[in-house]
C-alpha positions in Angstrom: 0.0 0.0 0.0 1.4 3.4 -0.9 1.6 6.2 1.6 -1.1 8.8 1.5 -0.1 12.0 -0.2 -0.9 15.3 1.3 -3.3 17.5 -0.6 -1.7 20.5 -2.1 -2.2 23.7 -0.2 -3.7 26.6 -2.2 -1.3 29.4 -2.9 -1.5 32.3 -0.4 -3.2 35.3 -1.8 -2.5 38.9 -0.7 -5.6 41.0 -0.4 -5.0 44.6 -1.5 -7.1 47.3 0.0 -9.6 49.0 -2.3 -10.0 52.7 -2.8 -12.3 53.1 0.2 -9.9 51.1 2.4 -6.9 53.3 1.4 -8.9 56.5 2.1 -10.0 55.1 5.5 -6.5 54.2 6.4 -5.1 57.6 5.5 -8.0 59.3 7.4 -7.3 57.2 10.5 -3.6 58.0 10.2 -4.3 61.8 9.9 -6.7 62.1 12.8 -4.7 59.9 15.1 -1.9 62.5 15.1 -1.8 65.6 17.3 -0.3 68.0 14.8 -3.4 68.2 12.5 -5.6 69.0 15.4 -3.2 71.6 16.8 -2.9 73.3 13.4 -6.7 73.3 12.9 -7.2 74.8 16.4 -4.6 77.5 15.7 -6.1 78.3 12.4 -9.5 78.9 13.9 -8.2 80.9 16.9 -5.9 83.1 14.7 -8.7 83.8 12.2 -11.0 84.9 15.0 -8.5 87.0 16.9 -7.1 88.8 13.9 -10.5 89.6 12.6 -11.6 90.9 16.0 -8.6 93.1 16.4 -9.1 94.5 12.9 -12.7 95.3 13.2 -12.2 96.9 16.6 -9.5 99.1 15.3 -11.7 100.4 12.5 -15.0 100.6 14.4 -14.5 104.3 15.1 -14.0 105.3 11.5 -16.6 107.3 9.6 -18.6 105.0 7.3 -17.6 101.9 9.3 -18.6 98.6 7.8 -17.8 95.5 9.9 -17.9 93.4 6.8 -14.7 95.1 5.5 -12.8 93.2 8.1 -14.3 89.8 7.4 -11.3 88.3 5.6 -8.5 89.9 7.5 -8.0 86.9 9.8 -7.6 84.5 6.9 -4.5 86.4 5.6 -2.5 85.0 8.6 -4.6 81.9 9.4 -3.7 80.4 6.0 -0.4 79.4 7.4 -2.2 76.7 9.4 -3.5 74.7 6.4 -0.1 75.0 4.7 1.6 73.4 7.7 -1.1 70.7 8.0 -0.7 69.8 4.3 3.1 69.7 4.4 3.1 67.5 7.5 0.6 65.1 6.0 2.6 64.9 2.7 6.1 64.5 4.2 5.4 62.9 7.5 5.6 59.2 6.5 8.9 59.8 4.8 10.4 61.2 7.9 9.3 58.3 10.1 9.8 55.5 7.6 6.1 54.4 7.7 5.9 54.7 3.9 7.6 51.3 3.5 4.7 49.4 5.1 2.2 51.7 3.3 3.6 51.1 -0.1 4.0 47.3 0.6 0.2 47.2 1.1 -0.5 49.5 -1.9 2.3 48.8 -4.5 0.9 51.2 -7.1 1.6 54.1 -4.6 -0.4 56.8 -6.3 -3.7 55.7 -4.6 -2.0 56.5 -1.3 -1.4 60.1 -2.4 -4.9 60.4 -3.7 -6.3 59.1 -0.4 -4.1 61.6 1.5 -5.6 64.4 -0.7 -9.1 63.3 0.2 -8.3 63.0 3.9 -6.5 66.4 4.1 -9.3 68.1 2.1 -12.1 66.8 4.3 -10.2 67.6 7.5 -9.3 71.1 6.4 -12.8 71.7 5.2 -14.1 71.3 8.8 -11.3 73.6 10.1 -12.0 76.1 7.4 -15.7 76.3 8.1 -14.9 76.8 11.8 -12.3 79.5 11.0 -14.8 81.3 8.8 -17.5 81.1 11.5 -15.0 82.5 14.0 -14.3 85.4 11.7 -18.0 86.2 11.4 -18.5 85.9 15.2 -15.5 88.3 15.7 -17.4 91.0 13.8 -20.4 91.0 16.1 -19.2 93.0 19.1 -18.0 95.9 17.1 -21.1 95.8 14.8 -23.4 95.8 17.9 -21.5 98.7 19.4 -22.4 100.8 16.4 -25.9 99.4 16.0 -25.1 97.7 12.7 -26.7 94.4 11.8 -24.4 91.8 10.2 -26.2 90.3 7.2 -24.4 87.4 5.5 -26.9 87.1 2.7 -26.5 90.5 1.0 -24.4 91.4 -2.1 -21.4 89.1 -2.6 -21.0 88.0 1.0 -22.1 84.4 0.5 -19.5 84.1 -2.3 -16.8 85.6 0.0 -17.6 83.1 2.8 -17.4 80.2 0.4 -14.1 81.6 -1.0 -12.6 81.8 2.4 -13.3 78.1 2.9 -12.0 77.1 -0.5 -8.9 79.2 0.0 -7.9 77.3 3.2 -8.7 73.9 1.7 -6.7 74.7 -1.5 -3.7 75.9 0.4 -3.7 72.7 2.5 -3.6 70.7 -0.8 -0.7 72.9 -2.0 1.1 72.0 1.2 0.4 68.4 0.7 1.7 68.5 -2.8 5.0 70.2 -1.7 5.4 67.8 1.2 4.9 64.7 -1.0 7.1 66.1 -3.7 10.1 67.1 -1.5 9.5 64.4 1.1 11.1 66.5 3.9 9.1 68.6 6.2 11.4 71.5 6.8 12.4 72.1 3.1 8.7 71.7 2.1 7.5 74.1 4.7 10.1 76.7 3.8 9.2 76.4 0.2 5.5 76.7 1.0 6.0 79.9 3.0 8.2 81.4 0.4 5.8 80.6 -2.4 2.6 81.5 -0.7 3.5 84.3 1.7 6.9 85.8 0.8 7.1 85.8 -3.0 3.9 87.8 -3.7 4.9 90.5 -1.1 8.4 90.8 -2.7 7.0 91.0 -6.2 4.4 93.6 -5.4 6.8 95.7 -3.4 9.6 95.7 -5.9 7.3 96.0 -8.9 8.5 95.9 -12.4 9.4 99.5 -13.4 11.0 98.4 -16.6 7.6 97.5 -18.1 5.8 100.8 -17.4 6.5 104.2 -18.9 7.1 107.1 -16.6 4.1 109.5 -16.4 4.2 112.7 -18.3 2.9 116.1 -17.2 -0.1 116.0 -19.6 -0.9 112.3 -19.2 -4.4 111.4 -18.1 -4.9 109.3 -15.1 -5.4 105.7 -16.2 -5.6 102.3 -14.6 -2.2 100.9 -13.7 -0.6 99.0 -16.5 -0.3 95.2 -16.2 3.3 94.3 -15.3 5.2 91.1 -15.3 5.9 91.3 -11.6 2.2 92.0 -10.8 1.1 89.1 -13.0 3.5 86.6 -11.4 2.5 87.8 -7.9 -1.2 87.4 -8.7 -0.6 83.9 -10.0 1.0 82.6 -6.8 -1.2 80.3 -4.8 -2.0 82.7 -1.9 -2.8 85.8 -4.0 -4.7 83.8 -6.6 -6.8 82.0 -4.0 -7.2 85.3 -2.1 -9.2 86.6 -5.1 -12.0 84.2 -4.0 -12.4 86.2 -0.8 -13.1 89.5 -2.4 -16.2 90.6 -4.5 -15.8 90.5 -8.2 -16.8 94.2 -8.2 -13.6 95.1 -6.4 -11.7 95.3 -9.7 -8.2 94.1 -10.5 -5.1 94.2 -8.3 -2.8 97.1 -9.4 -0.4 95.9 -12.0 -2.1 92.5 -12.5 -4.8 91.2 -14.9 -8.4 91.0 -13.7 -8.9 87.3 -13.0 -11.9 87.8 -10.6 -12.9 85.2 -8.0 -13.4 82.4 -10.5 -10.1 83.0 -12.3 -8.3 83.1 -8.9 -9.9 79.8 -7.9 -8.9 78.2 -11.1 -5.3 79.4 -10.7 -5.2 77.9 -7.2 -6.7 74.7 -8.5 -4.0 74.7 -11.2 -1.3 74.9 -8.5 -2.9 72.0 -6.6 -3.0 69.9 -9.8 0.6 70.8 -10.7 2.1 69.9 -7.4 0.1 66.8 -6.7 0.8 65.7 -10.3 4.5 66.2 -9.9 4.5 64.3 -6.6 2.6 61.5 -8.3 5.1 61.2 -11.1 8.0 61.2 -8.7 6.2 58.6 -6.6 5.6 56.2 -9.5 8.8 56.5 -11.5 11.5 56.7 -8.7 12.3 54.4 -5.9 11.3 55.6 -2.4 14.2 55.6 0.1 
């Protein structure tokens, strides 16, 4: 009698997580860290405090309108989403956690897409709270002058939506830079220079070579469009900032008139460019 032969064992199969699983994993990773919650809290607090100080400072002016100070807090609070995005994009490379992540998801790019979804949703909540804090900060000064704050008149609803979209867009810009550079400090320095420093430098220095000096009999005209003004306007912060001003405000001096929609599209272009570049690097180069 021949010895019984063991039945062949089926080959082990590796189950790869689907899109929903990758998003859920990145969401869990994001909200389990302290840094995103701290940056979100600072964003909300800074937006409220800066707006409050601004509206209080102007409350004694003739023709005071509290809505003029609505977006002042966002100018500084936008640093929070930038930091959040950079940390989300570069964090795994600093800790080495990317090795296990990319072992589970070999194609890699779904991980970056899931990070973008998680960061966008998380920042959306923080942006809504920051916008609400800015509105609440207007109320004491408005009440002291007997002025009702109406959020439904004129272009105010669009400005409120623009404030939220600006903060979400800048978080995705930070994510793209973090994922592209893979180091938190260089990515954060680059983000600050690109979003906050470069537009100030360009608008301050100007581009006198492209504008002719005024003559004695020249009529007063709108400022000519300059290269420096155009480049400054197309940076992520200034382009996105156009979403927080009414379309009737007119163009920025020395820059083309993009309007809120054009500014939003320019910011979206930056997000697509940076995330696209990070995706290309992620898929064609080894991760170390």
